[in-house]
Every structure is written in structure tokens, then in C-alpha cells.
C-alpha positions in Angstrom: 13.2 22.2 -15.2 15.4 19.1 -17.0 18.6 20.7 -14.7 16.7 21.1 -11.3 15.0 17.3 -12.1 18.4 15.9 -12.8 19.9 17.5 -9.7 17.5 15.7 -7.7 18.0 12.2 -9.6 21.5 12.4 -9.0 21.2 13.3 -5.3 18.5 10.0 -5.2 21.3 8.1 -6.7 24.4 8.9 -5.0 23.4 10.3 -1.6 21.1 7.6 -1.6 23.4 5.0 -1.9 25.9 6.6 0.4 23.0 6.7 3.4 22.2 3.1 2.5 25.3 1.6 2.4 26.0 3.1 5.8 22.9 2.1 7.0 21.5 5.6 8.1 18.2 5.9 9.6 16.0 8.2 8.3 17.6 8.1 4.8 14.2 9.0 3.4 14.3 11.6 5.2 17.4 13.4 4.7 16.3 12.7 0.5 13.5 14.4 1.3 14.7 17.5 2.7 17.1 18.2 -0.3 14.5 17.6 -2.8 12.4 19.7 -1.1 15.6 22.5 -1.2 16.0 21.6 -4.8 12.2 21.8 -6.0 12.0 25.3 -4.1 14.8 26.5 -5.6 13.5 25.1 -9.2 10.3 26.8 -8.3 11.7 30.1 -7.4 13.0 30.2 -11.3 10.0 28.8 -12.6 7.0 30.0 -11.3 4.3 28.0 -13.0 1.7 25.3 -12.8 2.9 22.1 -13.9 6.7 22.9 -13.4 7.2 21.1 -10.0 5.7 17.9 -11.6 8.1 17.6 -14.6 10.8 18.3 -12.5 9.7 15.0 -10.3 9.5 13.0 -13.3 12.6 14.1 -14.8 14.2 12.8 -11.6 12.2 9.3 -11.6 13.5 9.1 -15.2 17.1 9.7 -14.1 16.6 7.1 -10.8 15.3 4.7 -13.7 17.6 4.4 -16.3 21.0 4.6 -13.6 19.9 1.8 -11.3 17.4 -0.9 -10.9 13.6 0.1 -10.2 12.7 0.4 -6.4 8.9 1.7 -7.3 8.3 2.4 -4.2 10.9 5.2 -4.5 10.3 6.1 -7.7 6.5 6.8 -6.6 7.8 8.9 -3.3 9.7 11.0 -5.9 6.8 11.6 -7.9 4.8 11.9 -5.4 6.4 14.6 -4.0 7.0 16.4 -6.9 3.1 16.5 -7.4 2.7 17.7 -4.0 4.7 20.5 -4.3 3.4 21.4 -7.4 -0.3 21.3 -5.9 0.8 23.2 -2.7 3.1 25.8 -4.8 0.4 26.5 -7.2 -2.3 27.3 -4.8 0.0 29.1 -2.1 2.5 30.8 -4.2 0.8 32.3 -7.3 3.0 35.5 -6.7 6.3 35.2 -7.7 7.1 37.5 -4.6 5.3 36.3 -1.2 6.4 37.0 2.3 8.8 34.6 3.8 6.0 33.5 6.2 3.9 31.7 3.3 6.7 30.0 1.8 7.9 28.6 5.3 4.0 27.8 5.6 3.7 26.5 2.3 6.8 24.2 2.5 5.7 22.8 6.0 1.9 21.8 4.2 3.5 20.3 1.2 6.2 18.1 3.1 3.6 17.3 5.8 1.0 16.6 3.1 3.4 14.5 0.9 4.3 11.9 3.6 0.6 11.5 4.5 -0.6 11.1 0.5 2.7 8.5 0.0 2.3 6.8 3.3 -1.9 5.9 3.0 -0.9 5.4 -0.8 1.8 2.5 -0.2 -0.4 1.0 2.7 -4.0 0.8 1.5 -3.9 1.5 -2.0 -0.8 -0.3 -3.5 -0.7 -2.7 -0.5 3.2 -2.8 -0.7 4.4 -5.7 1.5 6.8 -3.8 3.1 4.7 -1.2 4.7 1.9 -3.6 5.8 4.2 -6.1 7.5 4.1 -4.4 10.7 0.5 -3.7 10.3 0.3 0.5 10.0 3.4 1.0 11.9 5.3 1.9 9.0 2.9 4.3 7.8 2.2 6.3 11.1 6.3 6.6 11.1 6.5 7.8 7.9 3.7 10.1 8.0 3.9 11.6 12.0 7.9 11.1 12.7 9.6 11.3 9.5 6.6 13.9 8.0 6.6 15.8 11.2 10.5 16.6 10.8 10.3 16.9 7.3 7.5 19.7 7.8 9.7 21.4 10.5 12.8 21.6 8.0 10.6 22.6 5.5 9.9 25.5 7.7 13.8 26.8 6.8 14.5 24.7 3.3 11.7 25.8 1.5 12.5 29.3 1.6 15.7 29.2 1.1 15.4 27.3 -2.2 13.3 29.7 -3.1 15.3 33.0 -2.2 18.5 31.0 -5.1 16.3 30.2 -7.0 15.0 33.9 -7.6 18.3 34.8 -7.4 19.3 32.4 -10.1 16.2 33.6 -12.2 17.5 37.2 -12.0 21.0 36.0 -13.4 19.4 34.2 -16.1 17.4 37.3 -17.1 20.5 39.2 -17.4 22.7 36.6 -18.9 20.5 33.9 -20.9 22.8 32.7 -23.4 25.1 31.9 -20.5 22.5 30.4 -18.1 21.2 28.1 -20.8 24.5 26.9 -21.7 25.5 26.1 -18.1 22.3 24.7 -17.4 22.5 22.2 -20.4 26.2 21.7 -19.6 25.2 20.4 -16.1 22.1 18.6 -16.8 24.4 16.4 -19.8 27.1 16.1 -16.6 24.6 14.9 -14.1 23.5 12.4 -16.8 27.4 11.0 -17.5 28.0 11.1 -14.0 25.1 9.1 -12.9 26.1 6.4 -15.8 29.4 5.8 -14.2 28.3 5.9 -10.6 25.5 3.4 -10.7 
């Protein structure tokens, strides 16, 4: 879980900075699609309640350690991990489930995550960036970005889940190699994060 959380965190750091520096529109959508893929791969490997929330928490800590805190982004990361966990726990109880079920899980959790985040930022936290133009930002986030993320998750969730299942098979066949590789990869990502920030 630390490996996947670190992978998500370094993606937020490096890809996020790249997109931001070039002022690419819908950067959060791109980051969220990659996050859904990473979370699905993690869930394919470890299909246990709470695992995706832990992956999200590791990504939050990774980003918090390496860049100045932007609490809106940190909240988005954690909420996506938590909502992912909730839907996966309910809909993917069995490790081997149909491709259609995986795709629908990705669709539902992606849209729900954007909706929960948008509503919280607008009505609960009253974050200035979200309320400056009324409900416009929230509506765009839920229905435009959320709709696109949900559509893309129809494909990226099953793909990530399939890769995670393959990684699980490899890790069961070669547990020492898998543990050493994931540990080394995690440490390496935290070191790279220190230089990239």
C-alpha cells in the first residue's frame, strides 16, 4: 500500500507541477484518471476494506512532505481514496469479478468522488476558490470533470485492476523479490520527491 500511495503522491507532485507550469486545462481531471488507475491496480493486488483509504492517506502525506500544503488538493486526494474504498468494498467483494462490474465500479466511484468533493468545498468548507462565482465551479467539477472522469474510469479502472491482479500473482510466486522491489521503489520515490520539490 505504501508503494501505491507513494506512486500516487509522486504523480501528484511531478505530473501536477508539469500540468500547472504549462497551464493545461482540466489538470485535476488528468491527475484523477491516473489516480483511479493507481488505486485500481492497488485494489487488484490487495482487495481488502480500508486498503484504498490507506493508499490515499500515504499519497496525502507524500504531497504534504514534499510541497507547501494546498489543503484543497490534499482533501481531494483523501476523498478519492476514501470513496474508492467505499465503492470497491461494496461492489468488488470477490477478487475475481466481471469486467462490466469493474467498469461500473470505476464509473460510479469517479462521479461520486467528484460530487462529494465539490459539495464539501462549496457548502461545508466554503473554500473561497469554490464559492467566488456562486455554484459555477462546483457544477463544472461535478458534471464536466466528474462526467469525463467517470467515462474514462470505465476503461482505466478495469485496466488498473487487471494489472494489479497480475502483480499479485507475481508477488505470490516470488514474495521476496516483490517485497524488495516495492520497498526499494517506495524509498526511491520519496527520495526523488525530495529533489523534485
